[in-house]
Structures are given as structure tokens and as C-alpha cells.
C-alpha positions as CSV (number, residue, x, y, z in Angstrom):
1,M,123.1,106.5,110.1
2,V,126.1,106.7,112.4
3,K,125.3,106.1,116.1
4,R,127.1,108.3,118.7
5,S,127.4,105.4,121.1
6,V,129.5,103.5,118.5
7,L,131.9,106.4,118.0
8,E,132.3,106.9,121.8
9,K,133.9,103.5,122.0
10,L,136.7,104.5,119.6
11,S,140.1,105.7,120.6
12,N,141.2,109.3,120.0
13,K,143.4,108.1,117.2
14,D,140.5,106.5,115.4
15,L,138.2,109.5,115.9
16,L,140.9,111.8,114.4
17,R,140.6,109.8,111.2
18,Y,137.0,111.0,111.0
19,T,138.2,114.7,111.1
20,S,141.0,114.3,108.6
21,E,140.6,115.7,105.1
22,E,141.0,112.2,103.7
23,T,137.9,110.9,105.5
24,R,134.9,109.5,103.5
25,S,132.6,109.9,106.4
26,V,129.3,111.8,106.3
27,P,129.2,115.2,107.9
28,E,127.2,114.0,110.9
29,A,129.8,111.5,111.7
30,I,132.6,114.1,111.4
31,E,130.7,116.5,113.7
32,M,130.1,113.7,116.3
33,A,133.8,112.6,116.3
34,F,134.9,116.3,116.6
35,D,132.5,116.9,119.5
36,I,133.5,113.7,121.3
37,L,137.2,114.6,121.0
38,K,136.6,118.1,122.4
39,K,134.6,116.7,125.4
40,R,137.5,114.3,126.1
41,G,139.7,117.3,126.4
42,Y,141.6,116.8,123.2
43,F,143.4,120.0,122.2
44,F,142.7,121.5,118.7
45,S,144.5,124.5,117.4
46,E,142.5,127.4,115.9
47,T,143.8,126.4,112.5
48,E,142.6,122.8,113.0
49,I,139.2,123.9,114.2
50,V,138.7,126.1,111.2
51,K,139.8,123.3,108.8
52,I,137.4,120.8,110.5
53,N,134.5,123.2,110.3
54,Q,135.3,123.9,106.7
55,L,135.4,120.1,106.0
56,I,132.0,119.6,107.6
57,A,130.5,122.5,105.7
58,S,131.9,121.3,102.3
59,R,130.6,117.7,103.0
60,K,127.1,119.1,103.8
61,Q,127.1,120.9,100.5
62,E,128.1,117.8,98.6
63,E,125.5,115.7,100.3
64,P,122.2,115.4,98.3
65,D,119.2,117.1,99.8
66,Y,117.0,114.1,100.1
67,K,114.2,116.2,101.6
68,F,114.1,118.3,98.6
69,L,114.3,115.4,96.2
70,N,111.5,113.5,98.0
71,T,108.8,115.7,99.5
72,W,106.3,112.9,100.1
73,D,105.6,111.8,103.6
74,I,108.3,114.2,105.1
75,D,105.8,115.1,107.9
76,E,105.5,111.5,109.0
77,D,106.8,111.3,112.6
78,A,105.4,108.5,114.7
79,E,107.0,109.9,117.9
80,K,105.7,113.4,117.7
81,A,102.4,112.7,115.9
82,S,99.0,112.8,117.6
83,V,97.0,111.9,114.6
84,S,97.0,109.0,112.0
85,F,96.7,109.7,108.3
86,Y,96.7,107.7,105.1
87,S,100.1,108.6,103.7
88,Q,100.8,110.6,100.5
89,K,102.2,107.5,98.8
90,A,99.1,105.5,99.8
91,I,96.8,108.1,98.3
92,W,99.0,108.3,95.1
93,Y,98.9,104.5,94.5
94,F,95.2,104.2,95.3
95,S,94.5,107.1,92.9
96,I,96.4,105.4,90.1
97,L,95.4,101.8,90.7
98,F,91.8,102.0,91.8
99,G,90.7,105.4,90.5
100,L,91.2,109.0,91.5
101,F,88.0,109.0,93.7
102,T,89.6,106.3,96.0
103,G,92.6,108.6,96.6
104,A,90.2,111.5,97.2
105,I,88.3,109.4,99.8
106,L,91.5,108.6,101.7
107,L,92.6,112.2,101.7
108,A,89.1,113.3,102.8
109,I,89.2,110.8,105.7
110,N,92.5,112.5,106.8
111,L,90.7,115.9,106.7
112,F,87.7,114.6,108.6
113,T,90.1,113.4,111.3
114,L,91.1,117.0,111.8
115,S,87.4,118.2,111.6
116,K,88.2,120.0,108.4
117,K,84.8,119.2,106.9
118,K,84.6,121.9,104.2
119,E,88.1,120.9,103.0
120,A,87.1,117.2,103.1
121,W,83.9,117.8,101.0
122,A,85.9,119.9,98.6
123,T,88.4,117.1,98.1
124,L,85.6,114.6,97.6
125,L,83.9,116.9,95.1
126,F,87.1,117.2,93.2
127,G,87.8,113.5,93.2
128,F,84.3,112.5,91.9
129,G,84.0,115.5,89.6
130,Y,87.4,114.7,88.0
131,T,86.5,111.1,87.6
132,I,83.2,111.9,85.9
133,A,84.9,114.4,83.6
134,L,87.4,111.7,82.6
135,I,84.6,109.2,81.8
136,L,82.8,111.9,79.7
137,V,86.0,112.7,77.9
138,Y,86.7,109.0,77.3
139,N,83.2,108.4,75.9
140,E,83.7,111.4,73.6
141,F,87.1,110.3,72.3
142,K,86.9,106.6,72.8
143,D,88.7,105.6,69.7
144,Y,91.7,107.9,70.5
145,F,92.0,106.5,74.1
146,D,91.8,102.9,72.8
147,Q,94.8,103.7,70.6
148,S,96.7,105.6,73.2
149,R,96.3,104.2,76.7
150,F,99.2,106.3,78.0
151,T,96.9,109.4,77.7
152,G,94.4,107.9,80.1
153,I,97.2,107.1,82.6
154,L,98.6,110.6,82.2
155,L,95.3,112.2,83.0
156,Y,94.9,110.0,86.1
157,G,98.4,111.0,87.1
158,I,97.6,114.7,86.7
159,G,94.5,114.3,88.9
160,A,96.6,112.4,91.5
161,A,99.3,115.1,91.4
162,I,96.6,117.8,92.1
163,L,95.5,115.8,95.2
164,Q,99.1,115.6,96.4
165,F,100.5,119.0,95.6
166,G,97.3,121.0,95.7
167,F,95.0,119.6,98.3
168,W,97.5,117.9,100.6
169,N,100.0,120.8,100.6
170,Q,97.2,123.3,101.1
171,Y,95.4,121.6,104.0
172,L,97.8,119.1,105.6
173,K,101.4,120.3,104.9
174,G,103.5,120.5,108.1
175,I,101.2,118.4,110.3
176,K,103.0,115.6,111.9
177,Y,101.3,112.2,111.6
178,K,101.6,108.5,111.9
179,K,100.9,106.2,108.9
180,R,97.4,104.7,109.0
181,S,97.1,101.1,107.9
182,I,95.8,100.7,104.3
183,I,94.6,97.1,104.8
184,A,90.9,98.0,105.2
185,P,90.6,100.3,102.1
186,L,92.8,97.9,100.1
187,M,90.6,94.9,100.9
188,I,87.5,96.9,100.0
189,C,89.0,98.0,96.7
190,L,90.0,94.5,95.8
191,V,86.6,93.1,96.6
192,V,84.9,95.8,94.5
193,V,87.3,95.2,91.6
194,G,86.7,91.4,92.0
195,L,82.9,91.9,91.9
196,I,83.2,94.1,88.8
197,I,85.4,91.5,87.0
198,L,83.0,88.7,88.0
199,R,80.0,90.7,86.7
200,I,81.8,91.2,83.4
201,I,82.6,87.5,83.1
202,I,79.0,86.6,83.7
203,F,77.8,89.2,81.2
204,L,80.1,87.9,78.5
205,R,78.7,84.4,79.0
């Protein structure tokens, strides 16, 4: 990201390079350089002003819309936020690695933070209900799932996507938040997984 303070130290000659058609600068840098030159009293003809504005517009069109490409955690804003949430990425990874119900719990905690109790309970109901449904489907088609583990991962992914694009977008979209630390839930999940593995080892002996 270009800092205005850096550009303000440059000479008019250097700033004019930012506004030339040969520049490789991002549109924000071109706009800053153009604005600094105008405030310094540098004279631009009407033709030059039109060309520079066209250059800025064309560069903006060429620039990838990263907000569109990545819609996760776009509402994270530590400066403007008054609440702390477990982020969308955290919920996604917990759902995939430790089970969908863990992601549902994290999302429900976010909702309880806003006193959205009905929405939180609905999220928990979905998380546990989906998990139970997966277990029942697995038991019914155990041989198939043993041969195709990708199917199980896909079904978990679908559930996690519903949490993200269904529940989060419906209940939390547009709310500015700070990222909440995942250390506590991560440690709890690791301890539970460790205990399960230990119990399996003891049982096998």
C-alpha cells in the first residue's frame, strides 16, 4: 500500500511520472500523486486532467476486485469494531478439522455475544443435527465411505459452507468485529481429540 507521506517527499518531476500513461503504479498512487501536485499549485490543462482521470479509471477496472474474490472476514475492522467474534476462517477450519458442531459452537458464541439467542440455538441445532445425520449416513453406507473418503470430506465441506454462507451471512453480515483468539477452543479440541485417541489405544490393547 502506497503511503501519502512518502509521495509528499517527492519532487514534482517524480510525481509526474506517476500520472504518465507509462506508469505501472496502482490507481491509488496515481490519485495521490495527482492530488499532491494540484495542492502544490501545479498547473494541469483540461486535456491533461481528462487523460489522468481516464488513466485512473482504466487502472481501477484492470485491478482485481479482491473483496469480491474473498468475501471471508471482510467485516473485520479492529478500529471500528465494538465486539469480538471468532472469524469466518476460524469457524471454517474448526468445522473441517474437528467436526461441524465445533464450528457451529463458535458461530453460536458470536451470536450469543449480540444477544441473538434464537439464532444461536438455531445454529447449534443445525450443527449437531447435521453431525448426527452424517453419522447415521456413514453407518448406513459404511463400506462406500471407507472406499471414498473424499465423500465424507465433501459432506463436511457442504455443512461448513452452510454455516458460512447461510447462517453467518444471514445473522452477522455487515457487523464490524475484532478477531477473537482461538487459543482456548483450539486447546479444548486438541485435549478432547487426544483423550479420544488415548481411549482408542487403550481399547486396542
